[in-house]
N, C-alpha and C positions, 0 to 999 in steps of 0.2 A: 760150272756152277749155274744153277737156275735160281732166280730170286723172284718169289711171288708176293713180296711185301710182308706177309705174315709168316712165310716160311721160305727157307732156301735149302738147297740140297746139292751135294756133290755125288757123282757116281763113286761107289766104293763098296767095301765089304758090308754085308748085312749083319748087324749085331743087334742085340736086344735094345728095344726102345727104352729110354730113360725119361722118367717124369720127375721134374724138380718142383718142389713146392713145400708147403707146410701142411701137416696132417689135419689140422682143424679147419682148413679152408673149405668152404662149401663148393667152390669151383673145382678144387682138387678132388674132392669126394665124387662130384658129378663126373669128372674126367675118368677117374678110376672105374666107376660103374659102367661108363660107356665102353671103355677098352675091354673090360671083363665081358660085357654083354656081347661084344663082337669077337671074343676069343683072341684078342691081341695081347700077347705077353709083354710085360713091361717091368722095369725095376723102378721103385719109388725111392727118391732121394730127398730127405728132409733137409732143406737148406739151412735150418737153424742148427741141426746136429752136425751136418757135413756141408759147410759153406762152399760155394763155388770159389775157385781161386781167382785172384786178380787177373791172371792171364786168360782164364776161361771167360770171365765176364767181358773182358776187352774183345776177345774173339767173337762172342755172341753179339756184342754191341756193333762191332765192325760189320758183321754179316746182316743183322736185322735192323740196325739203327738204334741209337741209344734211347731215344724217347719211346720207342716201341717196347723196350725192355723194362721201362719204369711204369709202375702202376700209379698213374697220376690221380686216380680217384680214391686211393687208399688213405687210411688214417695217418700212417707214418709220413707220407709225402706232405700231407696238410700240416701235421704237427711240426715238421721241420721247416715249414714255410719256404719250401724250395721254389715254388712258382714265383714268389716275390723277389727272389735273389737272382743276381746275374752271375751264374756259375759257368765255368768252362766244362767241357766234356770230361776232362781228367778229374775235376773236383766232383762232378756228378758221379763218376765211376767210383771214386773213393767213398762217397756217401753210400752208394749202393752196396759196395763191398762190406761196409759196416752195418748195413740195414737190409739184409737180403729178403726180409719179409716184404720189402718194397718192390721186388721183382714181380712183374705182371705174370699172372697165372692163367692157365697152366703153361709151363715151359717144357717142351719135349725135345729130346736130342737122340739122334742115332748116327754115330760115326761122322760127327761134324755137320750134321743136318739138323736144322732147328725149326721149331714151330712155336708160336707164342699166341696166347689168347684163346678163349673158348669159342670156337666156331665148329659145331658138331660135324658138319660135312667136311670142312677143311681139315679138321683133326683126323678124321677117318681116312681121307685121301692121303694125308701126309703119312699116317701110320702104314698105309698099304704101299707107299712108294719106297719105304726103307726096309 
């Protein structure tokens, strides 16, 4: 496994890139356009319609770090007052499971390889690795 902070990857089968997010998010729209412009095929998964399982969230959290997975600048994070609370990682994961719009975007996956956050060059490098 190689971990570069915002993405980590394992050697493995090459499968289609998955983009997790919510359809009305400007960052998701921008990511879709970037991938399309570079001819990179992907599958979009709306986390409100098809939430990530608790096991998948835990796996991603273990690989990237829990706080990298949480959009701390988003409205949901602020509305829930999470910054002011002293919560365990398990409690934070439970909150994230129930409020998946709080996942930092974009979140990309390919065969247990993950990338999070919008960094155009990093995103393209990741998409080409998998």
